[in-house]
N, C-alpha and C positions, 0 to 999 in steps of 0.2 A: 592387576594382574598377577596370575601365579606364574612364578618364572620356572619353565620347564626346558628352556632352549639350551642344549648342551653345545657351548661355544668352542669346545675343544674337539667337537666330534668332525669338523670339518675344516678344510684348509681356511684360514683369517689372518689379518694384519691388524694390530692395535694402533689406534692414533690417539693422540692426547693433544687435546685443543686448549689454547687459553680462551678467556672471556671474548666474545664478539668474533670469534674466527669463524670464516665460512665453512661448511662442510660439503655443500653443493647448492646449485643456484637453479630457480624455476627456468624450464625450458632448455636446460643444458641436456645433452644426449647422455642417458643413463647407461652405466656399465656396472653399478655395485648397489647393493643395499646395504643397511649398518643398523646396528644394535647399540643401544646406549648402555655402557657399563656402569658409569657413575657420572654424577652430576646431573645436568639439565640442557636440554635443547630447545630452541626457540624455532617456532616454524613461522614462515612468512608467505603469504599470497598476494602478487601484485604490490609488493613491498610494504605490506600491513602485517604485523604479528596478529596471530590468532589462536596460537597454542603455546603452551609450554610442556614438554614431555621429559619424564624421568628416566631412571634406570629399567630394563628391559623392553622399551619403548622400540618399535621396527620403524624404520626411516626409509624412504625410497623404494619402497618395495610395489608400488603401483604398477610400473613400467614392466616387471620382471618377464611379463610373458608378451611383450610388444617388442619384437625386434626393432632398434633405432628409436624406440620411445624415448620421451624425455621426462625429466623430473616434474612433478605438478607443483611443487611448491620450493622455497629456500629455506636451508637450515642454517642455523647460527649457534655456537655454544653460547649459553649464558653464564658462564662461570667455567673454573676448570672441570673440563670433561673428557672421559675416557670413552672411547667408542670402538667397537671392533667392525672391521669392514669385510664383506663378502661379495666377491667376483661372482656376477651372475653365469659365465660360461662355465665356472667351477661347478657351480650347484646344479645346472642343467646337465651336465656329465654325470652327475649321481642318479640320475633317474633310473638308471638300470643297475648301477653298481651297489647303491647303497639307499634305496628308494624308502626304507624306514625312517632314515636321519632327514632325507628331504621332505617328508610327510609332516614331520615333526616341525621342521621349518615354517611350513605352509599352513600347519595348525595355529603356530605362535602370530604368523602375520594376519591370518584371519581374526584371531582375538584383537589384535591390536587395532587392524582397520575398522572392525566393528565399533570399538570403543572410541577410535580417532575421529571418524566421519560422525557418528552420534553427537559428539560434543561440538563439532564443527557446527554441524547443522542447528545445534541448540543455539549456538552462538550467534550465528546468521541470522536466525528466527525465520527464514523462509527457504523454500525450496530452491536450488539454482534453475536458472532458465538456460536453454540452448540458446548459443548466440550464433547459430548457424542452421539452415533449413535443409532437410533432405526432399528428395523427389516424392512427390504425393500419388501412390498407386491405389487403385480400387479393385476388389475381387469379389467376384461374385460366388453364389453356393456351390460347393464342391470344387472350385478352382484352387488349383495347387500354387502355394508361394514358394516353397523349396521342396526339392526333390532328393531324397536319401542317394548318396553316391556321386551328385553333382560336384562340379569343383568350383564354383562361383562362391565369393566372399562377402556379398552384400550383407548388410547389418539392417534390421528391421525394428520399427517401433511403432506401437500399436496407437492409432488416433480413435478408431472405434470399430467394434466388431460385435454386429446384435447377436449373434449366436456363438463366438468366440472362433477360435482357430485351433484346430486338433493336431497335436504332435503325434507322429507314429513312428515306429521303427520295426521293419520286416514285416509290415502288415498289422503289426500291433499298436494298439492305442497305449500311449503314455500319458498324456495330459491334455488339458484343454487350457489355451491362453485367451484371457477375454478382457484384462484390465488396461484402459486407455494408460498410454505412458509407458507400458512394459517393453523392454527390448528382447529380441531374440534372433539367433543366427551368429551371434560374435565369435561362436568358440571355432568356426572353420577359418576366421581372420586369423585367431590366435594362434592356433594349431598349425595351420598352414596346410590343412587337410581337405578331403572331400567331405561333403555333407554326411553326417552320422545319423540323421534322423529326416524325415519328411513333416512339411507344415501344410495343412489343408484349411482353407476358409470355409467354415459352416455355413454362414450366412453370407451377409454384405458386409465386408470389411473395407476400412481406410487404411493406408499404412504410410508411415514415412520410411524412405529408402534410402541408405547411406553406404557409399562405397566402403570397403574395409580399410581404407587408408585413412578414414574418419575414426576409427576406432580410438587413438589417443584423445582426442577432442571429447568424445563420449565419456571416456575414463574421467576426464577432468571434469564435466559437468554434471555426471552422475556415478558417483563413487560407488553405489550400490551394485553396479556393472562390475566394477573390479571386484568386489566381494565376490560376486557370484562365478567369476572366472576362477579366482584363485580356489574357492570352494570346491569347484569341478574338477580343478586340477587335483585337489588335494585328494576326492574320491578316486580319480584314476590312478594316484599313486598308491592308495590303498588296495586298489586292486592288482595292481602290479605287485606290491607285497605279499598278498594272498597267493598270487600265482607262483612267486619265487618260493615261496614256503611249501607249496605242494609239491614242486619240482625236487625240493631237497629232501 
């Protein structure tokens, strides 16, 4: 991965860990993310090591937009390792003040997450399965699943949709969702905001429905959802940056 993250641009602290020292543990409440400066770090899930990462790797970023979220894995140094620590609240405060720096950090995380989960999936050899079930709901043609402006935070997963589900905003069509297994509706839970778009079943659809409180479990089993969330936040920050530039 090309190193572009400017470590001195935002407030951070430097940690030096001896071999086999724990940085954070799986299921621990998350409050910061980390970037490896030198050395290597081992990652464990359910007490089994599955990956070793080197300099410029981002660790613990997945719960960034999940208040009260927990780390998805344990990290230990595999030798003398120097790591930079960044507190979540400090980063979130930069959204308005320094969006260009925050955007850079998110882009770095996106690159790292894509590589990380790709290698983790290749090593596992199979796609992860959900260990919990949501409620099953059926929707008929032209039935609304989500309405723009509503304040619910339910998350949906497509079981089947014979004609797809139309996503629209302000009455304008944005996309059609049709792939079984795809999630949608998670951003309302992440941002704690009202629905930003509407979703309508075009034909007969069957969906699994989860309360917003299960978002962390979904991120654990489906890391591509965390990628989508961080990518969406990065785009939002890009829009904020452009808006501030125009105002200047």
